[in-house]
C-alpha positions in Angstrom: 57.9 -0.8 36.2 60.3 -2.5 33.7 57.5 -3.2 31.3 57.1 0.6 30.7 60.7 0.8 29.4 62.2 -1.2 26.5 65.2 -3.3 27.6 68.4 -1.6 26.6 71.6 -3.8 26.4 74.9 -2.0 26.7 78.2 -3.8 25.9 81.5 -2.6 27.2 84.6 -4.2 25.7 87.8 -3.6 27.7 91.4 -4.4 28.0 93.7 -2.8 30.5 91.7 0.4 31.1 92.0 0.7 34.8 92.4 4.5 34.6 89.0 5.0 33.0 86.8 2.0 33.3 85.2 2.9 36.6 84.0 6.2 35.1 82.5 4.3 32.2 80.8 1.7 34.4 79.3 4.4 36.7 78.1 6.4 33.7 76.0 3.4 32.8 74.9 2.2 36.2 74.1 5.7 37.5 71.6 6.1 34.8 69.3 4.1 37.1 67.5 2.9 34.0 65.0 0.3 35.2 65.3 -2.2 32.3 69.1 -2.3 31.7 71.2 -5.2 30.7 74.9 -4.3 31.2 77.5 -6.7 29.8 81.3 -6.3 30.1 83.6 -8.3 27.9 87.2 -8.1 29.1 90.2 -9.5 27.1 92.3 -10.7 30.0 93.3 -7.5 31.7 96.2 -7.6 34.2 96.4 -3.9 35.3 93.7 -3.8 37.9 90.7 -3.5 35.5 89.3 -6.8 36.8 89.3 -5.5 40.4 87.1 -2.6 39.2 84.8 -4.9 37.4 84.4 -7.2 40.4 83.6 -4.2 42.5 80.4 -3.7 40.5 79.7 -7.3 39.4 76.5 -7.6 41.5 75.0 -4.9 39.3 76.2 -6.4 36.0 74.1 -8.7 33.9 77.1 -10.6 32.7 80.9 -10.3 32.5 83.8 -12.4 31.4 87.5 -12.1 31.1 89.1 -14.1 28.4 91.4 -13.6 25.4 89.7 -12.4 22.2 90.6 -11.2 18.8 90.3 -7.5 19.5 87.7 -4.8 20.2 85.1 -5.8 17.6 85.3 -9.5 18.5 84.5 -8.6 22.1 81.6 -6.4 21.0 80.2 -9.1 18.8 80.4 -11.6 21.7 78.4 -9.2 23.8 75.7 -8.7 21.2 75.3 -12.5 20.9 74.6 -12.6 24.6 72.4 -9.5 24.8 68.6 -9.9 25.1 67.6 -6.3 24.9 65.3 -4.7 22.3 67.8 -1.8 21.9 71.5 -2.3 21.6 74.6 -0.1 21.9 78.2 -0.4 23.0 80.3 1.9 25.1 84.1 1.6 25.1 85.8 1.4 28.4 87.2 5.0 28.4 84.0 6.7 27.1 80.9 7.8 29.1 77.2 8.2 28.8 75.6 11.6 29.5 73.3 11.6 32.6 69.7 10.3 31.8 70.6 9.6 28.2 69.1 6.1 28.4 65.8 7.7 29.2 66.0 9.9 26.2 66.8 6.9 24.0 64.0 4.9 25.6 61.4 7.6 24.9 62.4 8.0 21.3 62.4 4.3 20.5 59.2 3.7 22.3 57.4 6.7 20.8 58.5 6.2 17.2 58.3 2.6 15.8 59.9 3.8 12.5 63.1 4.7 14.3 65.5 1.7 14.0 68.7 3.5 14.8 69.5 6.8 16.4 72.4 9.1 16.9 72.8 11.9 19.4 74.9 15.0 19.1 78.6 14.7 18.7 80.0 15.0 22.2 83.5 14.8 23.7 85.1 14.8 27.1 88.7 15.1 28.2 90.9 13.0 30.5 89.4 14.8 33.6 85.8 14.0 32.6 85.0 17.5 31.5 82.6 17.9 28.5 84.7 19.9 26.1 82.6 20.0 23.0 79.0 19.3 21.9 77.9 20.0 18.3 75.1 18.7 16.0 76.0 16.4 13.2 76.8 17.9 9.8 73.9 17.3 7.3 74.8 14.5 4.9 73.0 12.0 2.8 73.6 8.2 2.5 75.0 9.0 -1.0 77.9 10.6 0.8 78.7 7.2 2.3 78.4 5.6 -1.1 80.9 7.9 -2.7 83.4 7.5 0.1 83.1 10.9 1.8 84.9 11.1 5.2 81.8 11.1 7.4 81.6 9.9 10.9 78.6 8.6 12.9 79.6 9.0 16.5 79.5 5.5 17.9 79.2 6.5 21.6 75.9 8.3 20.8 74.5 5.6 18.5 71.7 3.1 19.5 69.9 0.6 17.4 67.1 -2.0 17.6 68.2 -5.6 18.0 66.0 -6.4 15.0 68.0 -4.2 12.7 71.2 -5.8 14.0 69.9 -9.2 13.1 68.1 -8.3 9.8 71.2 -6.5 8.5 73.2 -9.7 9.0 75.2 -8.7 12.0 77.7 -7.0 9.8 80.3 -6.2 12.5 83.7 -7.6 11.3 85.1 -9.4 14.3 88.6 -9.3 12.8 88.6 -5.5 12.2 91.0 -3.6 14.5 90.0 0.1 13.9 87.0 0.7 11.7 84.5 -2.1 12.3 81.8 0.3 13.2 82.0 1.9 9.8 81.1 -1.4 8.1 78.2 -1.8 10.5 76.8 1.6 9.8 77.0 0.9 6.0 74.9 -2.2 6.5 72.4 -0.2 8.5 72.2 2.6 6.0 71.2 0.0 3.4 68.2 -1.1 5.4 66.9 1.9 7.5 67.0 5.6 7.8 69.2 7.0 10.5 67.4 9.4 12.9 69.4 12.2 14.6 68.6 14.0 17.8 70.4 17.1 18.9 70.6 15.9 22.5 74.0 14.6 23.6 73.8 10.9 24.6 77.4 9.7 24.9 80.9 11.2 25.0 84.0 10.1 23.2 87.0 10.7 25.5 89.7 12.7 23.8 93.0 11.5 25.4 96.4 13.0 24.8 98.1 9.7 24.1 97.8 5.9 23.9 94.5 6.0 21.9 94.0 4.3 18.6 92.0 7.2 17.1 95.0 9.4 17.7 97.9 7.0 17.2 96.5 5.0 14.2 94.5 7.6 12.3 96.0 6.8 8.9 95.6 3.1 9.4 92.0 3.7 10.4 91.3 5.6 7.1 92.9 2.8 5.1 90.8 0.2 6.8 87.6 2.2 6.4 88.4 2.7 2.7 88.8 -1.1 2.3 85.5 -1.7 4.1 83.8 0.7 1.7 85.3 -1.0 -1.4 84.1 -4.4 -0.2 80.5 -3.2 0.3 78.5 -4.7 -2.5 74.9 -3.9 -1.5 73.7 -0.3 -2.2 70.4 1.2 -1.3 70.2 3.3 -4.5 70.7 2.6 -8.2 74.3 2.9 -9.4 73.3 5.7 -11.9 72.0 7.9 -9.1 75.2 7.3 -7.1 77.3 8.2 -10.1 75.3 11.4 -10.6 75.8 12.4 -7.0 79.5 11.7 -7.2 79.7 13.9 -10.4 77.9 16.8 -8.6 80.4 16.5 -5.8 83.5 16.3 -8.1 82.3 19.3 -10.1 82.0 21.4 -6.9 78.3 21.9 -7.5 77.6 21.2 -3.9 80.3 23.6 -2.8 78.7 26.3 -5.0 75.3 25.6 -3.3 77.0 25.7 0.1 78.4 29.2 -0.7 74.9 30.5 -1.4 73.4 28.6 1.5 71.3 26.2 -0.5 73.2 23.0 -0.2 71.1 21.5 2.6 67.8 22.5 1.1 68.9 20.9 -2.3 70.1 17.7 -0.7 67.0 17.4 1.5 64.7 17.8 -1.5 66.6 15.5 -4.0 68.6 13.1 -1.9 67.8 11.1 1.2 69.5 12.1 4.5 69.0 11.4 8.2 65.7 12.1 9.7 65.6 14.7 12.4 64.1 14.5 15.9 63.6 17.7 17.9 62.5 18.5 21.4 59.2 20.3 21.9 59.6 22.7 24.8 55.9 23.2 25.3 54.9 19.5 25.7 58.3 18.4 26.9 58.5 15.6 24.4 60.6 14.6 21.4 59.0 14.9 18.0 59.8 14.1 14.4 60.8 17.1 12.5 58.5 17.8 9.5 
């Protein structure tokens, strides 16, 4: 049965997350995906997290508890161990939506041109309630190049191992807050992002003790520095300059007011490709 499903490797980095890690683990294991490789990289937790991990260790492909250099170092370690065709990571307070790995599998298996995929932006609260689901705002990769504040939701993003390797494994192991932004930039330079409106993973919105809340300004500074250090661009500098000029002169804002912004950007500038669900044949399709 496994041969009918591409192997998906999920990495969960963790450190002292006893309050949430069991929910994270179960959101992966309860997918009952037949070709799953689940790897947990712990940084030496001492709050009971290890007891939770050991409770499920027979169902894990690999786990280790040792000191590391932070979140992205742990994720990198996991990807170096992973043997799956499709990769993703899920932080130890976030969760996957039920059956999401089957959606991911179908899309990657059906469309060889899809090298990385993002689901709908989804959020849950501290009690595991889904509190928001909304599609990604339309953007182009030029928006990344001119430094616009765009987010690709990591919890809903999956990519082929080949893209990870071919892009040079550009996940900064020493980054503390915005390492995923640098990885997305390296992917954008090599392959189109495909977006599906289905929710795949949820970011947990906590009321306190969360880096995205407590260190928001530091995150933006780190992301800006990553952007400045990016040397390789997918488009000629002249086109990037033109796009930035159109943005600064509020041309895009004018088009937005008359509801033509997306049509204009789709026609003249490259943005994510769209995958839609066909109700009649019960399959996902590329949007034409």
